[in-house]
N, C-alpha and C positions, 0 to 999 in steps of 0.2 A: 618478715615480708613487708616491703615498702608499700605505702598506700598509693593507689593510682593517682596520677596527676591529670588535671584538666586545664587547658589553656583558656584564659579569659581574653577573648579577642578584643574587647574594648580597651584594655590596658596592656595587653601583651604579657600579662603575668601568668604564672602557673600556680594553681591552687589545688590542694587536696580535693579529690572528687567529693568527699563527704562534706567539705565546707561549702561547696557549690550547692549540694543538695540541701544542706541546712539553711542556707540563705533563701533558697526557693521555697522551702517549707515555711520559713518565717513570713515570707511575702504572702503566701497563701493564707496563713493564719490571720495576718493583718486584714486581708481582703474579706475573710469570712467572719471577722469580729462582729459579734452581736451587740450593737449599741442599744442600751436600755435606758429609759427615763422613767422615773417614779415621781408623779406629781400629786401632792396632797392638797386638796382644796378645802378651804374653811378651817375651823378650829380642830375638828377631829382628824381630818386628813393631814393637817400640818403636824399634829401631835404624832401621828404615825410615822411621818417622814423624820421627825426628830428622833424617834426611837430607832428607826432603821439606820440613821447616821451613827448611832451609838454602837449598835451590834455589828454593822458592816454589811454591805451588799456588793462587794467587789467594785467594779468600775462604773456601776450605774449612776446616772445623773439624778441627784435628789433635789427636788424643788418643793418648798413649802410655800403655797400661794394662799394669801388671805387678804381680806379687806380690813381686818382689824390690826392696826399697827402695833398696839400694845401687846397683843398675843404673839405676833411675829417676833417682837423684841424679846419675849420671854422664853423662846424655844431655841434649841440648837439645831441648825440645819445648814448644810453647805451653801444652799441658795435659798434666800428668803425673798419672795416676790410679792410686793404690795399690789393688790388689785384695786382699781378704781381710785387713783389718786385724786381725780377730779370728781368722780361720781360719789364716793363716800368719804373722801378726805381722811382716810385711815380710821374711821369711826365704826366700821362694820356695816353689814347690810340690813340690820334691823329685823332679822328673821324673815325677810322678803326675798324669795328666790329670784324674782325679776330684777331686783337691784343687784343681786349677786352675779347674775349673768351679764348685766351691763358693765359691772366692774371688771369681769373677765374679758369682755370684748375690748375694753379700754387698754388692756395689757396684751392684746393679740400679738404684737410684734415680739415681745419678750417670750411669750409662750411658744411661738413658732420657732424661735431660735433654739429653745431647749429641746424640742422634739424633732428638729430637722435631722434626718439621717438615722433616726432610731428605728430599729426593726420591731422592738417591743415597747409599748408605752402602758404603764400601769396608771390608772386614775383612781385615787382613793379619797373617800369622804365619809363623814357621818351625815347621813341624809336627814332632812327635817328642818335645818336652819336656813339662813339666807344664802350665805356664800357657798357652802358645800353643795347645797341642792341646786343652786343656779349656775355655779361655775363648772362643776364636774361634767355635765353633759356638753357644755361648750368646749372644754378642753378635749374631751373624747372625740367630738366632731372634728376638731382641728387635726387630731392625731390620725383619725381614719382617713381624712383627705391627704395626709402625708404618706399614706400607704403602710402605716405601721399596723402590727397586730395589737389591738387595743383590748386591754383587760381591765374591767372595772371591779374594784373590791370595796364594798360599802357596807355600812351598818344601817339598820332602821331603828327608830327610837324605842326607848322603853315606853311601855304603855302609860306609865305614870307621868310622862312628859306632855300628855294631852292630845286631844283629837286634831287640833289645828296643825301641830307639828307632824303627826302621823300622816295627815292628808297631804301636807306639803311633801313629805318624804316619798309617798307612793306616786304622786305626780312626777316628782323628780326622777324616781327610779324608772318609770315608763319612758321618760325622755332619754335617760342615760342608756337604757337597753337599745334604743334605736341606733346608737352610735358606737357601741362596744361590740366586739366579736363575742366576748364572753363576759358575763356580769355575775360575779360571786357576791351573794347577798347574805348577810348575817343579821338575824333579828336579835336585837339586844335582849329581849325578854327570854330568848332561849339560853342566853348566857347565865341568867339567874338560876337555871337548873344546874349549872356547873358550880356556881358560887352563890347559893340562895340567901345567905345571911350577911352578905357584905353591904356596907353603907352605899348609897347611890353614887357618891363621889368616887369611891374605890371601884365600883362596878364600871364606871366610865373608863377608868384606867385599864380595866380588864378588857373592855371592848377595843381600846386602842392597841393593846397587846395582841389580841387575836388578829386584828388587821395586819399588824406588823409581821406576825409569824406566817400568815397566809402569803403575803407578798414575798417575804424572804424565802419561804419554802419553794415557791414556784420559780423565783429568780435563780436560786441555787441549783435547781435541777438542770437548767440549761447553761449556766455560766461556770459551774465548778466541775472539774473532772472527777469521776468516781469509778467504782468497780463496773457499773453499768451506766454508760453515758446516754444522755438524751440531747439531740441536736435541735436546731431551730425548726427544721422541717418536721421533726417528730412532734414538738410541742404545738406547732402551727396546725398540724393535722387534727389535734384534739380541740384546740381553743379557737381556731378560725371558725366563725359562725357557730360557736358552741352554744350560744343563747344563754338562758338562765343556768346558773351553776351554784353548787353549794360545796362545803368543805368539811371534812372531819379529820381529827387528829387523835392518835392514840400512842401510848407508851407502855412498855412492860419492862420490869426489872427481874421477872421470874427466870430462874435458871432453866426450867422445863417449859416447853411450848410457848416461849415468849413471842414468837412470830404470830402464832394464833391469837394470843391475848392482845397484842398490839393492834392487830387488824380488827378484832372484835371491838376493842375500845374505840377505834377510829370510826367504824361503821355504826356503832351505837351512840356516837357523840350527839348530844342535844343540838349541836350546831347544824347537823344534817336535817333535823326536823323529821317530819313524817313522809319523806319522799319514797317513791316506789323505785328501788334500785333497778328493777327489771326493765324499766322504761328508759333508762339512761342511754344517751347516744355515744358517750365517751367517758373515759376516766384517765386521769393523770395520777400516778402513784409515785411517791417518794419514800424510799426505805433507807433509814440511817441506823447505824449501830457502831459499837466499839470495835477495836481490833480483834476481839474474840468472835465477832459475827462471821458465820460462814456464808458462802455464796448460795448454798442450798437453803439456808434459812431465809435469805432475802428472796430467793425464787419462790419459796413456799408462801411467803407473805403476798407476793404479787399474784400467785395463782389463786389464793383464797379470795382476793378481791375480784379477780376475773370470774370465778365461779358464782359470785353473788350478783353480778350485774347482767344486763341484757347480753345474751351470747352474740348478738350482732353488733354490739358496741365496740368501738375501737379503743384499745387500752394501751397506754405507753407507761413504762415504769423505769425509774432510775434508782441507783443504789450507791451510797457512799459510806466510807468509814471515817468516823470522827473520834479521835483519841479520848475526848472528854466523855464519850458515851460508853466507856468500858462497862460491860455487864448489862447494858440497856439496849433497847431496840425501839425506834420511833417509826411510825407510819403516818403519812399524810395522804389523804385521798381527795382529789377534786373531781366531783361528778358533774358532767356537763349535759346539756340538753334536757334538763328536767322541766316539767311544766311549772312547778312552783316548789321551792324548798319546803314550805309549809304555809298554810293559809295565814294571812295577816290577822293579828288580834283585833277584835273590835274595841274601839276606844269610846268610852262614855264620858 
């Protein structure tokens, strides 16, 4: 049976109807494209962007923004933006957040160019220093004015870094929260519960890795097709005005009850701290597994999370199959609307 033909009035040509439909679908997909920017501020944020560029995050725009020229030169990132050419002259912000903000203000035109037209902007930094603490809130403020969904993903210092750095970080976090729809906060001291015997230098790399995995996980949910897809409106319903948030990750290689064990691992993660799950306003869940994972396993993982959080909370979940996860199951949970992931440690 011959395929129906449709006349293209513009050129007088006849095309198979399916070709016309395909072209229309492609146009719709282009119009619906979710442009994303990931901007890393300061040393920690730039390190995160460098790692993201290595593992890949689809079509997202990756920007490493720092006032330290030597550090920018040492990392791999598609876009390296020097902040404060006149303010700091490439020498860094000297652990003074006000200098970091002025450096970012000096680069406002470049920042605006990278976030323009983006539906989602991730702002990531290690809080406590000068550039990350000062620049991240300014970048978030610009992104919010752009109409983007703004997600902050930051770490707070190790207690061993001292009181001044922690005080800077907490003030910077409060400023960042004012401009982000959702702010995911990871206390570095909680990481030590995952890797208690690591040297401090290696622990910093673990912190960068957690930031990278958090951003990549959220970005993949909305940008990559899967068995259960999540679109922009879905993720926006959770993250828009989500407030303070925290994240947990779990993995299981067990043949039996691996969904249960992966969820328990994620919800028992030290990264979550001592939050009250029953008070959460929302949850975003990503389930990943190998080709052997069944849809019923994925659904059971999502249901287990749903059963543990506030019954009035809105929950969205996505699921994808990754060939390299044969025999494994990963669960990532972002809990939004929490009062505080865990109380900050006192620094003496």
